[in-house]
C-alpha positions in Angstrom: 43.2 -17.7 -5.6 40.0 -18.0 -7.7 37.4 -14.9 -7.2 34.0 -15.0 -5.6 30.9 -15.9 -7.9 28.3 -13.1 -8.4 25.3 -14.7 -7.0 22.9 -13.9 -9.9 25.6 -16.2 -12.4 25.1 -19.3 -10.6 23.0 -22.1 -12.3 19.3 -22.2 -11.9 20.0 -25.7 -10.1 22.2 -24.1 -7.7 20.0 -21.4 -7.0 17.1 -23.4 -6.7 19.0 -26.3 -4.5 18.0 -26.2 -0.5 19.3 -28.6 2.0 16.5 -31.0 3.2 18.5 -32.8 5.6 16.7 -32.8 9.2 19.1 -30.3 11.2 21.0 -28.7 8.5 20.1 -24.8 8.4 21.8 -21.6 7.3 23.7 -21.1 10.3 25.2 -24.4 9.8 26.2 -23.6 6.2 28.1 -20.4 7.5 29.6 -21.8 10.7 33.4 -21.6 10.8 35.1 -24.9 9.7 31.5 -26.1 8.2 31.6 -28.8 6.1 29.4 -29.1 2.9 27.4 -31.8 4.4 28.1 -34.2 7.7 27.1 -37.3 5.7 28.6 -36.4 2.7 25.5 -37.3 0.5 22.9 -34.3 0.7 19.8 -36.0 -1.3 19.7 -33.9 -4.7 22.9 -31.7 -4.4 23.6 -30.4 -7.8 27.6 -31.2 -8.8 28.1 -27.5 -9.0 28.2 -27.6 -5.2 30.4 -30.9 -4.5 33.5 -30.2 -3.2 34.2 -33.5 -1.1 36.3 -35.7 -2.7 34.0 -39.1 -3.0 37.7 -41.2 -2.5 39.6 -39.7 0.2 36.6 -37.0 1.9 38.8 -34.3 1.5 36.7 -31.5 2.1 37.8 -28.8 -0.3 35.5 -25.7 0.9 36.8 -26.2 4.3 40.5 -27.2 3.2 40.3 -30.2 5.7 41.0 -34.1 5.5 43.9 -36.2 4.3 45.3 -35.5 1.1 45.8 -38.7 -0.6 46.5 -36.9 -4.5 48.2 -34.4 -6.0 45.5 -31.1 -5.6 47.6 -29.8 -8.9 46.9 -32.7 -11.2 44.4 -34.7 -10.1 41.3 -34.0 -12.3 38.5 -34.5 -9.2 40.5 -32.5 -7.2 40.8 -29.9 -10.1 37.0 -30.4 -10.9 35.8 -30.0 -6.6 38.4 -26.9 -6.2 36.8 -25.1 -9.4 33.0 -25.6 -7.1 34.4 -24.1 -4.1 33.6 -20.6 -5.1 29.9 -21.8 -6.5 29.5 -23.4 -3.1 30.6 -20.5 -1.0 28.3 -17.9 -3.5 25.5 -20.5 -2.7 25.9 -20.7 1.3 26.2 -17.2 1.3 22.9 -17.0 -0.8 21.0 -19.1 1.5 21.9 -17.3 4.8 21.1 -14.2 3.2 17.6 -15.4 1.7 17.5 -16.6 5.6 18.9 -13.4 7.2 15.8 -12.0 5.0 18.5 -9.9 3.1 18.2 -9.6 -0.8 22.0 -11.6 -1.6 
């Protein structure tokens, strides 16, 4: 299991990124079982926030989809799995910001 990521350590591109898709809200991002993007093509999404495989559409943040590779050896799976803590920290930051809290 990976350790949580400190929000202050997030790359600047991640800290600045906000989804621009209509209907994408902090509440939607944080809802249980939410996918990183319902269309898997969030405009301007920093590479550090990519958690869905372009080949099989497996969502590593939600652990959802049809696995089509060995996640222990597939380079894409390893990279996307490593992005999950960053993605979760970013969601936490966006939700806290929307609620007027300091992340």
